[in-house]
C-alpha positions in Angstrom: 78.4 -52.2 97.2 80.2 -48.9 97.8 83.8 -48.9 99.0 85.3 -46.3 101.4 89.0 -46.1 102.1 90.3 -44.0 105.0 93.9 -42.8 104.6 95.9 -42.0 107.7 99.6 -41.3 108.4 100.0 -44.2 110.8 97.7 -46.5 112.7 98.5 -46.7 116.4 96.6 -45.8 119.6 95.7 -42.1 119.4 92.8 -39.7 119.0 92.6 -39.5 115.3 93.3 -43.2 114.8 90.6 -44.2 117.4 88.1 -42.0 115.6 88.8 -43.7 112.3 88.5 -47.1 114.0 85.1 -46.1 115.5 84.0 -45.1 112.0 85.0 -48.6 110.8 83.1 -50.2 113.7 79.9 -48.2 113.2 79.8 -48.1 109.4 76.7 -49.3 107.5 77.2 -53.1 106.7 76.2 -52.3 103.1 79.6 -50.5 102.7 83.1 -52.0 102.4 85.3 -49.9 104.6 89.1 -50.1 104.8 91.8 -48.1 106.6 95.0 -47.4 104.7 98.0 -46.5 106.8 100.9 -44.8 104.9 103.4 -46.0 107.5 104.2 -49.6 108.5 103.0 -53.0 107.1 99.5 -54.4 107.8 101.0 -57.2 109.9 103.1 -54.8 112.0 100.1 -52.5 112.5 97.7 -55.3 113.7 100.4 -56.8 115.9 101.0 -53.5 117.6 97.4 -52.6 118.4 95.2 -55.5 119.7 91.9 -53.6 119.0 92.6 -54.0 115.3 92.6 -57.8 115.3 88.9 -58.1 114.5 89.5 -55.8 111.5 92.8 -57.2 110.3 91.4 -57.9 106.8 90.4 -54.2 106.5 93.8 -52.8 107.3 96.2 -51.8 104.5 99.8 -50.8 105.3 101.9 -49.1 102.6 105.2 -49.2 104.6 106.2 -45.7 103.5 109.9 -44.8 103.9 110.9 -41.6 105.7 110.6 -38.4 103.7 108.8 -37.6 100.5 108.0 -40.9 98.7 106.8 -41.0 95.1 106.5 -44.8 95.3 104.0 -44.4 98.1 101.8 -42.2 95.9 101.9 -44.9 93.3 101.0 -47.6 95.9 98.2 -45.5 97.2 96.8 -45.0 93.7 97.0 -48.8 93.1 95.0 -49.3 96.4 92.3 -47.0 95.1 92.2 -48.9 91.8 92.4 -52.4 93.1 89.8 -51.9 95.8 87.6 -50.0 93.4 87.2 -47.0 95.8 84.1 -44.9 95.6 85.1 -42.6 98.5 88.6 -41.8 99.8 88.7 -40.1 103.2 92.1 -38.5 104.2 92.9 -37.4 107.7 95.5 -34.7 108.4 97.9 -32.9 106.1 100.3 -35.8 105.0 97.5 -38.1 103.9 95.7 -35.2 102.2 98.8 -34.4 100.0 99.4 -38.1 99.1 95.7 -38.8 98.4 95.4 -35.6 96.3 98.4 -36.6 94.2 97.3 -40.3 93.9 93.9 -39.2 92.6 95.4 -37.4 89.7 96.1 -40.7 87.8 92.6 -42.1 88.0 90.3 -42.2 85.0 87.1 -42.7 86.9 85.6 -40.3 89.5 86.4 -40.9 93.2 84.9 -38.6 95.8 87.5 -37.2 98.2 86.6 -36.2 101.7 89.2 -34.6 104.0 89.0 -34.1 107.8 91.1 -31.6 109.7 91.6 -32.8 113.3 93.4 -29.7 114.5 94.6 -26.4 113.2 97.9 -25.7 114.9 100.0 -27.0 112.0 98.5 -24.3 109.8 100.6 -21.7 111.8 103.4 -22.9 109.6 103.7 -21.2 106.2 105.1 -24.4 104.7 102.1 -26.3 105.9 99.6 -23.7 104.6 101.3 -23.8 101.2 101.2 -27.7 101.1 97.6 -27.7 102.2 96.7 -25.1 99.5 98.3 -27.1 96.8 96.6 -30.3 97.9 93.2 -28.7 98.1 93.6 -27.3 94.6 94.7 -30.7 93.2 91.7 -32.8 94.2 89.1 -30.2 95.5 88.0 -32.4 98.4 85.0 -31.8 100.6 86.6 -30.5 103.8 85.3 -31.4 107.3 86.5 -30.0 110.6 86.1 -32.0 113.8 85.4 -29.0 115.9 84.0 -25.5 115.5 87.3 -23.9 116.4 89.1 -25.9 113.7 86.5 -24.8 111.1 86.9 -21.1 112.0 90.7 -21.4 111.8 90.6 -23.1 108.4 88.1 -20.6 107.1 90.3 -17.7 108.0 93.1 -19.1 105.9 91.2 -20.7 103.0 88.3 -18.3 102.8 86.8 -19.8 99.6 86.8 -23.3 100.9 83.4 -24.5 102.2 83.8 -26.5 105.4 81.5 -28.8 107.2 81.7 -29.5 111.0 81.2 -33.1 112.2 82.4 -33.5 115.8 84.2 -36.7 116.9 82.4 -39.4 118.7 83.3 -42.3 120.9 81.7 -45.7 121.6 79.6 -45.4 124.8 79.0 -49.1 124.9 82.7 -49.6 125.5 83.2 -46.5 127.7 80.6 -46.9 130.3 80.0 -46.5 134.1 81.8 -49.0 136.3 82.7 -49.7 139.9 85.6 -47.6 141.1 86.9 -50.2 143.6 86.7 -53.1 141.1 88.5 -51.0 138.5 91.3 -50.1 140.9 91.7 -53.8 141.8 92.0 -54.7 138.1 94.7 -52.1 137.7 96.4 -53.5 140.8 96.5 -50.2 142.6 97.3 -50.3 146.3 95.7 -47.1 147.4 94.9 -46.0 150.9 91.3 -46.0 152.0 89.6 -42.6 151.2 92.0 -41.8 148.3 90.8 -39.3 145.7 92.2 -40.4 142.4 93.0 -38.0 139.5 93.9 -39.4 136.1 95.5 -38.3 132.9 95.9 -40.4 129.7 98.2 -39.0 127.1 101.6 -39.2 125.5 104.3 -38.2 128.1 105.4 -35.2 126.1 105.8 -31.5 127.0 102.8 -30.4 125.0 100.5 -32.6 127.2 101.3 -30.7 130.3 101.7 -33.6 132.9 104.4 -31.5 134.6 101.7 -28.9 135.7 99.5 -31.7 137.0 102.4 -33.1 139.2 103.1 -29.6 140.4 99.4 -29.2 141.3 99.4 -32.4 143.2 102.0 -31.1 145.7 99.5 -28.3 146.6 96.7 -30.8 147.2 96.0 -32.7 150.4 97.9 -36.0 150.9 94.9 -38.2 150.1 94.9 -37.1 146.5 96.7 -39.5 144.1 97.6 -39.2 140.4 97.5 -41.9 137.8 99.4 -41.2 134.6 98.7 -43.6 131.6 100.9 -43.4 128.6 104.5 -43.4 127.5 106.9 -40.9 125.9 110.1 -39.0 126.0 109.3 -37.0 129.1 109.0 -40.1 131.4 112.4 -39.8 133.0 112.0 -36.0 133.5 108.6 -36.4 135.1 109.9 -39.2 137.4 112.7 -36.8 138.5 110.1 -34.1 139.2 108.0 -36.6 141.3 111.2 -37.4 143.3 112.0 -33.7 143.7 108.6 -33.1 145.3 108.6 -36.4 147.4 105.5 -37.6 145.7 106.6 -41.1 144.8 103.8 -42.7 146.9 101.1 -40.5 145.3 102.0 -40.4 141.6 101.6 -43.7 139.8 103.1 -44.2 136.3 101.0 -46.9 134.6 102.6 -46.9 131.1 100.5 -48.0 128.1 97.0 -49.1 129.1 95.0 -51.3 126.8 91.9 -51.4 129.0 91.1 -47.7 129.0 87.5 -48.0 130.2 88.8 -49.6 133.4 91.4 -46.8 133.7 88.6 -44.1 133.6 86.3 -46.1 135.9 89.1 -46.1 138.6 89.1 -42.3 138.7 87.3 -39.7 140.7 88.4 -37.0 138.2 90.1 -36.8 134.9 92.4 -33.9 134.2 93.7 -32.6 130.8 96.3 -29.9 131.3 97.6 -29.8 127.7 99.3 -26.8 126.1 97.7 -27.7 122.8 94.8 -29.9 121.7 92.5 -30.4 118.8 89.2 -32.1 119.7 90.3 -34.6 122.4 88.7 -38.0 122.8 90.0 -38.5 126.3 87.5 -36.0 127.9 84.7 -37.7 126.0 85.7 -41.2 127.1 86.1 -40.1 130.8 82.7 -38.4 130.8 81.1 -41.4 129.1 82.3 -43.4 132.2 80.6 -40.8 134.4 83.9 -39.2 135.4 84.0 -35.3 135.5 86.9 -33.5 133.9 89.1 -30.4 134.6 90.7 -29.3 131.4 92.8 -26.4 130.1 90.9 -24.1 127.6 92.9 -24.8 124.4 91.8 -25.8 121.0 88.4 -27.5 120.9 88.5 -28.7 124.5 85.6 -26.5 125.6 83.3 -28.2 123.0 83.9 -31.6 124.7 82.8 -30.7 128.3 79.5 -31.1 130.0 78.3 -28.9 132.9 79.6 -31.5 135.3 83.1 -30.7 134.2 85.3 -27.6 134.6 87.2 -25.5 132.0 90.2 -23.5 133.3 91.9 -20.7 131.4 95.5 -21.7 132.2 97.3 -24.9 133.3 99.4 -23.5 136.2 99.7 -25.6 139.3 97.6 -23.1 141.4 94.8 -22.9 138.9 94.6 -26.7 138.4 94.8 -27.5 142.2 92.0 -25.0 142.9 89.8 -26.4 140.1 90.4 -30.0 141.2 89.4 -29.2 144.8 86.2 -27.4 143.7 84.6 -30.4 142.1 82.5 -33.0 144.0 83.9 -36.5 144.1 80.9 -38.5 145.4 79.1 -40.9 143.0 78.9 -41.1 139.3 78.1 -38.0 137.2 75.3 -39.3 135.0 74.8 -35.8 133.4 78.3 -36.1 132.0 77.5 -39.4 130.4 74.2 -38.1 129.1 76.0 -35.2 127.4 78.2 -37.7 125.5 75.3 -39.9 124.5 73.5 -36.8 123.1 76.5 -35.0 121.4 79.4 -37.4 120.8 78.1 -40.9 119.9 80.4 -42.5 117.3 77.4 -43.9 115.5 75.9 -40.4 115.0 79.3 -39.2 113.8 79.6 -42.1 111.3 76.1 -41.6 110.0 76.8 -37.9 109.4 79.9 -38.8 107.4 78.0 -41.4 105.4 75.3 -38.8 104.5 78.1 -36.6 103.3 79.7 -39.4 101.3 76.6 -40.4 99.5 74.2 -37.5 99.6 71.7 -37.9 96.8 72.8 -41.5 96.1 71.3 -44.9 96.7 73.3 -47.8 98.1 
């Protein structure tokens, strides 16, 4: 039986982490699959994210201290040895470096796959240097999760062959639902005839919730905004809502565990980010039949169906005009069909497994 170990920086709700969790869920039962988080202990990780409970025996936490940690490299190497890894799959630059270093001490071949989930960090010379060294150490097979990421990496590391495997979501979990029932489950007291816009992201400057609140003041009074997530910008965003007298139209929901219900409660999902890789939120919303308005950054354009709308900036005027231009009646089945065809987590997982074991028998 082949053993696959994913290496991530931390394991908490987020796009990259959800993608790895989906790969664990859809993996071939003939494989043993584990997720190794460099930060935190296994117990803390599982306690902090309920979705991980069914997979608690497949979670490994190294409890890495802050800063560069040679002991973590040794721990990671021990994990590869003790679990008899055949494949190690690193995600993002920190796990790439630690995995590449840990592999130097092994006396039997372990195949290294590395996925880049965005390319913005490569704007830093320091990060480019670290990535170059790590790639030289273990010579991994490199995968980009979006075409734009592949093109950016290729410009910097011209001699590095790169595959593209786009992220996928679980459409059995994110599915069409009843708007009114979903709003009841979220305990939303909305006036009849409300049009509900939603955003789910960390409340940080880069995610652009400020522009969405500014856009709301330009929209008719029956438009409401649901913000799911937490972060350092919460107080500032609440002050902005107060400044515009939008307290009765902007609803801060905090962290939401039941994301399918969140999307099902919406008429429209909006992603006004300043920076993105290949976002899962637009995939999840469309899988629930909800159209999206999204700023044209990173790989966002690769996630949208024809039912959704891409805008070239995230100013309040642009967002408000785009929001009003989309129809809000009924479920957008074309959006869901697009996700089923292009972004199913099972298809993504099988593509990776083909890359892991090409030419091999289980």
